[in-house]
Every structure is written in C-alpha cells, then in structure tokens.
C-alpha positions in Angstrom: 116.8 113.2 53.7 118.9 116.1 52.2 117.4 118.1 49.5 118.8 117.7 46.0 121.1 120.4 44.5 120.2 121.9 41.3 122.9 119.9 39.6 121.6 116.8 41.1 118.1 117.6 39.8 119.5 118.2 36.3 121.3 114.8 36.5 118.2 112.9 37.4 116.2 114.9 34.6 118.8 114.0 32.0 118.9 110.3 32.9 115.0 110.0 33.1 114.9 111.3 29.5 117.3 108.8 28.4 116.0 105.4 26.9 117.1 102.4 29.2 119.3 100.9 26.5 121.3 104.3 26.3 122.1 104.2 30.0 125.7 103.2 30.8 125.8 100.8 33.6 129.3 99.7 33.1 130.6 101.1 36.3 127.9 99.3 38.4 129.1 95.7 39.8 126.7 93.0 39.1 125.0 91.4 42.0 124.8 87.8 42.0 124.4 87.0 45.8 121.3 88.3 47.3 121.2 86.0 50.5 121.8 89.2 52.5 118.9 91.3 51.1 116.3 92.7 53.2 112.8 92.7 51.8 111.0 96.1 52.7 114.0 97.7 54.4 113.6 101.0 52.4 109.8 101.0 52.3 108.2 103.6 54.2 104.4 103.6 55.0 102.5 106.7 53.9 102.2 109.4 56.8 99.2 111.2 57.8 99.3 114.6 59.6 97.1 114.4 62.7 96.5 116.6 65.8 97.2 114.6 69.1 96.8 115.6 72.6 99.7 114.3 75.0 100.0 115.0 78.7 102.8 117.3 79.4 105.1 115.1 81.1 104.7 112.3 78.2 105.8 115.1 75.7 108.7 116.3 77.8 109.7 112.6 78.2 109.8 112.2 74.3 111.3 115.3 73.6 113.9 114.5 76.4 115.7 112.1 73.9 116.2 114.9 71.1 114.9 115.5 67.8 112.4 113.2 66.3 110.0 112.8 68.9 107.2 112.6 66.5 109.1 109.6 64.9 109.3 108.0 68.3 105.5 108.4 69.1 104.9 106.5 65.8 107.8 103.8 66.5 106.0 103.5 70.2 102.5 103.1 68.6 103.7 100.7 65.9 105.5 98.6 68.8 102.1 98.7 70.8 100.2 97.6 67.5 102.4 94.9 66.7 102.1 93.4 70.2 98.5 93.5 70.4 98.1 91.6 67.1 95.9 88.4 67.5 93.7 90.0 70.1 90.2 90.6 69.1 89.0 94.2 68.5 86.5 93.9 71.5 89.4 93.0 73.9 91.4 96.1 72.8 88.4 98.5 73.1 88.9 100.9 75.9 85.6 101.4 77.6 84.7 104.5 80.0 84.9 101.9 83.0 88.4 100.8 82.2 89.5 104.4 81.7 88.1 105.4 85.2 89.7 102.3 86.7 93.0 103.2 85.2 92.6 107.0 86.1 92.2 106.1 89.8 95.0 103.3 89.8 
C-alpha cells in the first residue's frame, strides 16, 4: 500500500474530526445489491516478525519468482495448514525418526 500524501492525511484528519451527520455522502451511490459481496475479502490477519532458516536452494526458488518471497512462504504455509485441517495434532508431529527417514530418502 502506498504511503499517504500530506494532503491526503489532512483530508482524512478533517473528515475524522467531523460529526457523522455533517459528512456529505451525496456523491456516493447507494448499494442495494450485496449478492456479489465477499466476506473477509479485505481482512488481513496480524503478522509477527520471526527468524527462519531455509535451505539455500529453497530460498533461491522462492526468490526466483521475484519480489514478495516472504508472502509466498506465508501462502505456502497457509495452504499446508489448510490442507492438514482435521488431522490430529499427534498425526502431524515430526519426530526424530521421521526426520531421519525423510533425510535419507
């Protein structure tokens, strides 16, 4: 999202200071049909900064698609999380044995 200009910030502050009944909505069309509305379309979950170690080839692959590799990591993890829904926590646990088996395969 682009940063707001000083003029935009002043405009927002002026509108925020107004009472609701003093705001002119006459140039905004009334929406009567909400059938195409999408719930949660603009919701963005809060983010948390972390440090993660990735194999260099995995990082190169992610960066190979251009800017936004951290967003891609998040999307890939969210997809994995969504596809693992319904599995028991015990079934998702990675053990030393399963890591060793994966590393040798």
